C-alpha positions in Angstrom: 0.0 0.1 0.1 1.4 3.6 -1.0 1.0 6.8 -2.4 2.4 7.7 -5.9 3.0 10.8 -7.5 3.4 11.6 -11.1 5.2 14.5 -11.8 5.2 16.6 -15.5 8.3 15.9 -17.5 10.9 18.5 -16.8 9.1 19.6 -13.6 11.0 20.1 -10.3 9.9 19.8 -6.6 7.9 23.2 -6.7 5.7 21.8 -9.8 2.2 20.4 -8.8 2.0 16.9 -9.7 0.1 15.7 -12.6 -1.4 12.9 -10.7 -1.6 11.4 -7.0 -3.1 8.5 -5.9 -3.3 5.3 -3.6 -2.0 1.8 -4.4 -3.3 -1.2 -2.3 -1.7 -4.2 -3.4 -0.6 -3.0 -6.7 -4.0 -1.8 -7.4 -4.7 1.7 -8.0 -7.6 2.7 -5.9 -7.8 6.1 -6.0 -6.5 8.9 -8.3 -6.3 12.5 -9.2 -6.0 13.5 -5.4 -4.3 16.7 -6.2 -1.7 16.6 -3.3 0.3 14.5 -0.9 -1.5 15.5 2.1 -4.8 14.9 0.9 -3.6 11.5 -0.4 -2.3 10.7 3.2 -5.5 11.5 4.8 -7.6 9.5 2.4 -5.1 6.5 2.8 -5.8 6.6 6.4 -9.6 6.6 5.4 -9.3 3.8 3.0 -7.2 1.9 5.6 -9.9 2.3 8.3 -12.9 1.8 6.0 -11.6 -1.6 4.5 -10.5 -2.6 7.9 -6.7 -3.3 6.7 -3.7 -3.8 9.0 -0.7 -1.6 8.9 2.2 -3.3 6.7 4.4 -4.6 9.1 7.4 -2.7 7.9 5.6 0.5 8.4 3.7 0.2 11.1 5.2 2.8 13.2 5.1 5.3 10.3 1.0 4.7 10.2 0.7 4.7 13.9 2.6 7.9 14.1 0.2 9.6 11.4 -2.9 8.1 12.8 -2.1 8.8 16.6 0.1 12.0 16.6 -0.9 13.9 13.4 -4.7 12.9 12.7 -5.0 12.6 16.6 -6.9 9.4 16.6 -6.8 7.2 19.5 -4.0 9.6 20.6 -4.0 8.6 24.5 -2.7 5.0 23.9 0.8 5.3 22.2 3.2 2.4 21.9 6.6 2.9 23.1 8.3 3.6 19.7 5.4 6.2 18.9 5.9 7.8 22.4 9.4 8.1 21.6 8.8 9.8 18.1 6.3 12.0 20.0 8.9 13.2 22.3 11.5 14.0 19.5 8.7 16.3 17.9 
């Protein structure tokens, strides 16, 4: 699962992407999302709506995104997430 961004040929980091979307198990589930921030929020919504588990190698990243940035279930933090929060 992940977010993809397609930039225009010759574009740089400040150029608006041509397409931003979400892939789950190699299948495009959403596209034309506009920006990465919207894609992150919608990815969390898709994960919740489909009752998916976070990928093991990205579990801490998604937990930080969920609990610190989106403040969903923010009172129960794992040790790794608590350490990341303290660093912020």
